[in-house]
C-alpha positions in Angstrom: -47.8 4.6 -86.5 -49.6 3.7 -89.5 -53.4 4.9 -89.4 -56.3 3.3 -91.6 -59.6 4.6 -92.6 -62.4 2.2 -92.2 -65.7 2.6 -93.4 -69.1 1.2 -91.6 -72.5 1.7 -92.0 -71.6 4.8 -94.1 -69.5 6.5 -91.7 -65.7 6.7 -91.6 -63.8 5.7 -88.5 -60.0 6.4 -87.8 -58.4 3.6 -86.1 -54.6 3.2 -85.2 -53.6 0.1 -87.2 -52.7 -2.1 -84.3 -56.0 -1.5 -83.0 -57.9 -2.4 -86.1 -55.7 -5.4 -86.6 -56.9 -6.2 -83.1 -60.7 -6.0 -83.8 -60.0 -8.1 -86.9 -57.7 -10.7 -85.2 -59.5 -10.5 -81.8 -56.4 -9.3 -80.0 -56.1 -6.0 -78.4 -53.3 -3.7 -78.5 -52.8 -0.6 -76.0 -54.4 1.8 -78.7 -57.0 4.1 -79.4 -60.3 2.7 -81.0 -63.1 5.3 -81.8 -66.6 4.5 -83.7 -68.5 6.8 -85.9 -71.7 5.3 -86.8 -75.2 6.7 -86.7 -77.7 5.1 -84.2 -81.1 6.0 -83.1 -82.0 5.9 -79.2 -83.8 2.7 -77.7 -85.9 2.8 -75.3 -84.4 1.5 -71.7 -86.6 -0.3 -69.4 -86.5 0.6 -65.5 -83.9 -2.1 -65.3 -81.3 -1.4 -67.8 -80.9 -4.6 -70.0 -77.6 -4.5 -71.2 -77.9 -7.4 -73.3 -80.5 -6.0 -75.4 -78.2 -3.6 -77.1 -76.8 -6.8 -78.6 -79.6 -8.9 -79.0 -81.6 -6.2 -80.9 -78.8 -5.4 -83.3 -79.1 -5.8 -87.1 -75.8 -4.9 -87.6 -73.9 -6.9 -90.3 -71.1 -9.3 -89.7 -68.6 -6.5 -88.1 -65.4 -8.4 -88.4 -66.1 -9.6 -91.9 -66.8 -6.1 -92.9 -63.8 -4.7 -91.4 -61.5 -7.4 -93.4 -63.3 -6.4 -96.5 -62.8 -2.8 -96.1 -59.2 -2.9 -94.9 -58.5 -4.9 -98.1 -60.2 -2.4 -100.3 -58.0 0.4 -99.0 -55.0 1.9 -101.0 -51.8 0.0 -100.6 -48.6 1.4 -99.8 -45.3 1.0 -102.1 -44.1 -1.8 -99.8 -47.5 -3.8 -99.9 -47.6 -3.2 -103.7 -44.4 -5.2 -104.2 -45.7 -7.9 -102.1 -49.2 -8.1 -103.6 -47.3 -8.0 -107.0 -45.1 -11.0 -106.1 -48.1 -13.3 -106.0 -50.1 -12.4 -108.9 -50.3 -14.6 -111.9 -47.4 -14.1 -114.1 -48.7 -12.6 -117.8 -48.1 -15.0 -121.0 -44.6 -14.4 -122.4 -44.9 -12.8 -125.9 -44.5 -15.5 -129.0 -41.1 -14.1 -130.4 -39.5 -14.0 -127.1 -37.9 -17.2 -125.4 -37.3 -17.8 -121.5 -33.7 -17.6 -121.9 -33.8 -14.2 -123.3 -36.3 -13.0 -120.5 -34.1 -14.3 -117.9 -30.8 -12.6 -119.4 -32.7 -9.5 -119.5 -34.0 -9.8 -116.1 -30.7 -10.5 -114.8 -29.0 -7.3 -116.4 -32.0 -5.2 -114.8 -31.2 -6.6 -111.4 -27.7 -5.9 -111.5 -28.4 -2.2 -112.9 -30.6 -2.0 -110.0 -27.6 -2.8 -107.7 -25.5 -0.3 -109.2 -27.9 2.5 -108.7 -29.4 1.2 -105.6 -29.3 4.2 -102.7 -28.7 3.4 -99.2 -32.2 3.1 -97.4 -32.9 5.9 -95.1 -35.0 4.7 -92.1 -37.9 7.1 -91.2 -38.5 7.3 -87.4 -41.7 5.9 -86.2 -44.1 8.7 -84.9 -45.6 8.1 -81.9 -49.4 7.6 -82.0 -51.5 10.2 -80.2 -54.9 10.7 -79.3 -57.2 13.2 -80.9 -58.1 16.0 -78.7 -60.7 15.0 -76.2 -64.2 16.8 -77.2 -66.7 17.8 -74.2 -69.4 15.8 -75.8 -67.8 12.8 -76.5 -67.4 10.0 -73.6 -64.0 8.4 -73.7 -63.6 5.0 -71.7 -60.1 3.6 -70.6 -59.6 -0.2 -70.3 -56.8 -1.2 -68.0 -56.0 -4.7 -68.8 -53.1 -7.1 -69.1 -52.3 -7.4 -72.6 -49.0 -8.5 -72.3 -47.3 -10.8 -70.0 -48.6 -14.1 -68.5 -52.0 -13.0 -68.2 -52.3 -11.6 -71.8 -55.0 -14.0 -72.6 -57.3 -13.1 -69.8 -56.9 -9.4 -70.9 -57.8 -10.4 -74.1 -60.8 -12.0 -73.3 -62.3 -8.9 -71.6 -61.1 -6.7 -74.6 -62.9 -8.7 -76.7 -66.1 -8.5 -74.9 -65.6 -4.7 -74.8 -65.0 -4.5 -78.5 -68.3 -6.6 -79.1 -70.2 -4.0 -77.0 -68.7 -1.1 -78.6 -70.0 -2.1 -82.1 -73.3 -3.3 -81.0 -74.2 0.0 -78.9 -73.2 1.8 -81.9 -72.8 5.2 -80.3 -70.9 7.6 -82.6 -69.8 9.5 -79.3 -68.0 6.8 -77.3 -64.5 6.2 -77.5 -62.4 3.3 -76.1 -58.8 3.3 -75.2 -56.7 0.4 -74.1 -53.9 0.8 -71.6 -51.6 -2.4 -70.8 -51.2 -3.1 -67.1 -48.6 -6.2 -68.0 -50.4 -8.1 -65.2 -49.5 -5.3 -62.5 -45.9 -4.4 -63.6 -47.2 -1.7 -65.5 -50.5 -0.4 -63.5 -49.5 2.7 -62.3 -48.0 3.7 -65.7 -51.1 2.7 -67.5 -53.2 4.5 -64.8 -51.0 7.7 -65.7 -51.5 7.3 -69.4 -55.4 6.8 -68.7 -55.3 10.3 -66.8 -53.3 11.8 -69.8 -55.8 10.6 -72.3 -58.7 12.5 -70.5 -60.9 9.2 -70.2 -64.3 9.9 -68.3 -64.3 6.6 -66.5 -62.0 3.4 -66.2 -62.8 -0.2 -66.7 -60.3 -2.5 -64.8 -57.8 -3.2 -63.7 -58.3 -7.2 -63.2 -56.2 -8.0 -60.4 -56.2 -6.8 -56.7 -52.7 -5.7 -56.7 -53.1 -3.7 -60.0 -56.3 -2.2 -58.8 -54.1 -1.0 -55.5 -51.7 0.7 -57.9 -54.0 2.4 -60.2 -56.6 3.4 -58.1 -55.0 6.4 -56.1 -53.8 7.9 -59.4 -57.2 7.6 -60.7 -58.8 8.8 -57.6 -56.7 11.9 -57.5 -58.2 13.0 -61.1 -61.7 12.1 -59.9 -61.9 9.2 -62.4 -64.5 6.5 -61.3 -63.5 3.1 -61.7 -65.3 0.0 -62.6 -62.7 -2.9 -61.4 -63.1 -6.1 -62.6 -61.7 -7.7 -59.5 -63.7 -10.2 -57.0 -61.7 -8.8 -54.0 -64.2 -7.0 -51.9 -61.0 -5.0 -50.5 -60.7 -3.1 -53.7 -64.2 -1.6 -53.5 -64.8 2.1 -52.3 -67.1 4.9 -53.1 -66.5 5.5 -56.7 -64.7 2.7 -57.4 -66.8 -0.4 -57.7 -65.8 -3.9 -58.1 -67.9 -6.1 -61.0 -66.1 -9.6 -60.0 -68.3 -12.4 -58.5 -67.4 -11.7 -54.8 -66.6 -14.9 -52.9 -68.3 -13.4 -49.6 -71.7 -13.2 -51.3 -71.2 -16.6 -52.6 -70.3 -18.2 -48.8 -73.3 -16.3 -47.6 -75.6 -18.2 -50.0 -74.0 -21.4 -49.2 -74.1 -21.3 -45.6 -77.6 -19.9 -45.7 -78.5 -23.2 -47.3 -76.6 -25.5 -45.1 -78.0 -23.9 -42.2 -81.5 -24.4 -43.5 -80.9 -28.1 -43.8 -79.6 -28.1 -40.1 -76.2 -28.5 -41.1 -74.4 -26.6 -38.5 -71.2 -28.5 -37.7 -69.0 -26.9 -40.2 -65.2 -27.1 -40.8 -63.4 -25.1 -43.1 -59.8 -25.7 -45.0 -58.2 -22.8 -46.6 -55.1 -22.1 -48.6 -52.8 -19.6 -46.7 -52.9 -16.9 -49.5 -55.1 -13.9 -49.7 -58.1 -15.6 -51.3 -58.3 -18.4 -49.0 -58.0 -16.2 -45.8 -60.4 -13.7 -47.6 -63.0 -16.5 -47.3 -62.3 -18.1 -44.2 -62.5 -14.8 -42.3 -65.8 -14.1 -43.7 -67.3 -17.6 -43.3 -66.3 -17.4 -39.4 -67.9 -13.8 -39.3 -71.0 -15.0 -40.8 -71.4 -18.2 -38.8 -71.1 -16.0 -35.6 -74.1 -14.2 -36.9 -76.0 -17.1 -36.6 -74.6 -17.9 -33.4 -72.5 -20.6 -34.7 -68.4 -21.2 -34.9 -66.6 -23.5 -37.1 -65.5 -26.8 -35.2 -62.3 -26.8 -37.0 -60.4 -24.7 -39.3 -57.2 -25.1 -40.7 -54.8 -23.0 -43.1 -52.4 -25.0 -45.2 -49.0 -23.2 -46.2 -47.7 -23.7 -49.7 -44.8 -26.0 -48.1 -47.4 -28.2 -46.7 -49.2 -28.4 -50.3 -46.1 -29.2 -52.0 -45.1 -32.1 -49.6 -47.2 -35.2 -49.9 -46.3 -36.6 -46.4 -47.0 -33.3 -45.0 -50.3 -32.8 -46.7 -51.4 -36.2 -45.4 -50.7 -35.6 -42.1 -52.3 -32.0 -41.8 -55.4 -33.4 -43.6 -55.7 -36.7 -41.3 -55.7 -34.3 -38.1 -57.9 -31.7 -39.6 -60.5 -34.8 -40.4 -60.4 -36.1 -37.1 -59.5 -39.5 -38.7 -60.5 -42.7 -36.6 -59.1 -45.8 -38.0 -61.9 -48.6 -38.0 -61.6 -51.6 -36.0 -60.1 -54.7 -37.9 -63.4 -56.4 -37.0 -65.7 -53.5 -37.7 -66.4 -52.7 -41.6 -68.6 -49.7 -40.6 -66.9 -46.3 -40.7 -67.4 -44.0 -37.7 -69.7 -40.9 -38.3 -67.8 -37.9 -39.5 -67.0 -35.1 -37.2 -68.6 -32.4 -39.5 -71.8 -31.7 -41.4 -70.3 -29.4 -43.6 -66.8 -28.7 -45.4 -65.7 -25.2 -46.9 -62.6 -25.4 -49.3 -61.3 -22.1 -49.4 -58.9 -21.7 -52.1 -58.5 -21.6 -55.8 -58.9 -24.6 -58.1 -55.3 -25.8 -57.8 -55.8 -25.9 -53.9 -59.2 -27.7 -54.5 -57.4 -30.4 -56.8 -54.7 -30.7 -54.3 -56.8 -31.5 -51.2 -59.9 -33.1 -52.3 -58.5 -36.9 -53.1 -56.6 -36.7 -49.6 -59.7 -35.7 -47.8 -61.3 -38.5 -49.8 -58.6 -41.0 -48.4 -59.4 -40.0 -45.0 -63.0 -40.7 -45.3 -64.2 -37.2 -45.4 -65.6 -37.1 -48.8 -69.1 -35.6 -50.2 -70.9 -38.8 -49.8 -70.4 -38.4 -46.0 -70.0 -34.5 -45.7 -71.4 -31.7 -47.6 -68.9 -30.0 -49.6 -69.5 -26.1 -50.4 -67.8 -24.5 -53.3 -67.8 -21.0 -55.4 -68.0 -20.6 -58.6 -64.5 -21.3 -59.3 -65.4 -25.2 -58.9 -67.4 -24.7 -62.3 -64.1 -25.5 -64.2 -64.1 -28.4 -66.4 -61.4 -30.2 -64.5 -63.1 -29.6 -61.2 -66.7 -30.6 -62.4 -64.7 -34.0 -63.7 -63.0 -34.6 -60.4 -64.0 -37.9 -58.8 -63.3 -36.8 -55.5 -65.8 -33.7 -55.9 -68.8 -35.7 -57.0 -71.8 -34.8 -54.8 -70.5 -31.1 -53.9 -72.6 -28.2 -53.8 -71.4 -25.2 -55.6 -72.9 -21.6 -56.2 -72.9 -19.6 -59.5 -74.3 -16.5 -60.8 -77.9 -16.7 -62.3 -76.6 -16.3 -65.9 -79.5 -15.2 -68.6 -79.9 -17.4 -71.8 -77.4 -16.0 -74.3 -76.9 -18.3 -77.3 -76.6 -14.9 -79.4 -73.7 -13.8 -77.6 -71.9 -17.0 -77.6 -72.9 -17.4 -81.3 -71.3 -13.9 -82.3 -68.5 -14.6 -80.0 -67.4 -17.9 -81.7 -67.8 -16.3 -84.9 -65.5 -13.5 -84.2 -62.7 -15.2 -81.8 -63.5 -18.9 -83.0 -63.4 -20.1 -79.4 -65.9 -20.5 -76.6 -66.4 -17.3 -74.5 -66.0 -17.1 -70.7 -67.1 -15.3 -67.8 -64.5 -12.6 -68.3 -65.7 -11.8 -71.8 -69.0 -11.5 -70.2 -67.8 -9.1 -67.8 -66.0 -7.0 -70.3 -69.2 -6.9 -72.5 -71.4 -5.8 -69.4 -68.9 -3.4 -68.2 -68.5 -1.6 -71.4 -72.6 -1.6 -72.2 -73.4 -0.5 -68.7 -71.4 2.9 -69.3 -72.7 3.1 -72.8 -76.3 2.7 -71.9 -76.0 5.0 -68.9 -74.8 7.8 -71.3 -77.4 7.1 -73.8 -80.1 7.5 -70.8 -78.5 10.9 -70.4 -78.8 11.8 -74.0 -82.4 11.2 -74.1 -82.9 13.5 -70.6 -80.6 16.4 -71.4 -79.4 18.6 -74.2 -76.1 17.3 -75.8 -74.2 20.2 -74.6 -75.0 19.5 -71.1 -74.6 15.5 -71.1 -70.8 15.5 -69.9 -69.4 15.2 -67.5 -71.8 12.4 -66.0 -72.6 12.1 -62.6 -71.3 8.1 -62.2 -72.3 7.5 -59.0 -75.8 9.0 -59.1 -76.2 7.1 -62.5 -74.6 3.8 -62.0 -76.2 3.5 -58.5 -79.8 2.3 -59.2 -82.1 0.3 -57.2 -83.4 -1.8 -60.1 -79.8 -2.6 -61.1 -78.7 -3.9 -64.4 -79.6 -7.4 -66.5 -76.1 -8.2 -68.3 -74.6 -11.1 -69.9 -72.7 -11.9 -66.7 -75.9 -12.1 -64.8 -78.3 -9.5 -62.9 -76.4 -7.1 -60.7 -76.6 -3.8 -59.1 -73.9 -1.5 -57.7 -73.9 -0.3 -54.2 -72.8 3.3 -52.7 -69.7 1.5 -51.1 -68.3 0.0 -54.5 -69.7 -3.6 -53.9 -71.9 -4.9 -56.6 -74.8 -7.7 -55.3 -75.8 -10.1 -57.7 -78.0 -13.3 -58.0 -76.8 -16.5 -57.2 -78.1 -20.0 -57.8 -77.1 -23.6 -56.0 -76.2 -26.4 -58.1 -75.3 -29.9 -57.3 -72.0 -31.3 -59.0 -72.8 -35.0 -59.9 -71.8 -37.4 -62.7 -69.5 -35.0 -64.1 -71.8 -32.0 -64.5 -73.6 -29.4 -62.9 -77.8 -29.4 -62.2 -79.7 -26.8 -60.5 -80.2 -28.0 -57.0 -83.9 -28.2 -56.2 -84.9 -26.8 -52.8 
């Protein structure tokens, strides 16, 4: 595997070529990236501001610098031939005709064919990580970098790569491991252990977390999973995703404060739908309430229009108005929780509206999944109330992201940045408080669990001892195809 030496800030960094190309193109390969640049420690407030490592940086355009440095490197023999082929031709000597030159070129080519030796392919040497030094921090990222969900993994990897260069710590390495959407999760975890990583960011999906966690736990490697499934959390294994349970708590708290206590829950019969349904029922019971109606819709019902209409007609307790009565009967519920993913919402909301159970008559409550553009513009959802994490102003992050990746960022990119920055900032705090020889290994449980929490581009959050995270959420009104902050 070819290696490239890249110079940044007067220092040399050895990168595997695939990783260098990944940083330049915005794509992440399952390879090693290490950074060797000098930095001066900066003061950190009681609440670690992860965004400050980005906002306060005065580094030049990293990607442009990388491209320039790669272009300046010595070119291999094959590359020299390719470059020579596109260089402008030198002018012909005045005493040499084009026909003579063509004849000479043909004779030379025939001579090469006679003397050309069979090409011997050299075996590709497998890439191996440098030996782990005790004073260095090695972070492993377990992400879907191939397969159907590679785009999601690349978003997270892009955020982590931005944080790597903004944190600017010469003693931090980052290594990518491909879970292939879950197919290779166990293999990726074993490779992470063999690579002597100190802490892992990822995996993304619940199934991948379940496969990787026992392998990593056996080697006492802490995990910052990017899942939003609370069942993936345990001591030393934190989840950084936006937990739907906390969002449901926030939404129900609002509804009950508005004296809207007649609650109905329509859920998809998948893990997410059942998880939200179960938590909502449990939370209502703490207020001495129970839902008036719950219903689980199977994939078979959702895929058949007649079956879906029949199920929702029963669920909505639809009453057909009398022929001579233009007024609609009052709805059976005050609040409707739609527990499912975006496709489930888009499938059921128009049918609910058909049976007079639309947001103008019943308060729809939704999670941050409803912030997707196609849901925000859906006519049958106008008037709904959703919750989202409180996000900081981050124009600098968005501008730099679009400069590097030529597309808008998303929550996964922000989570990737915050996860890496969280670890790196924690290490820097240890560096200021202890001698370098005593900095590793870090007691991650003691270091990451702090009352003040962290302020990042994914919002303010803190990690809890049981592996959950706690975030601040705000309420938004979905109206006129946009989200506006709900004034309480």
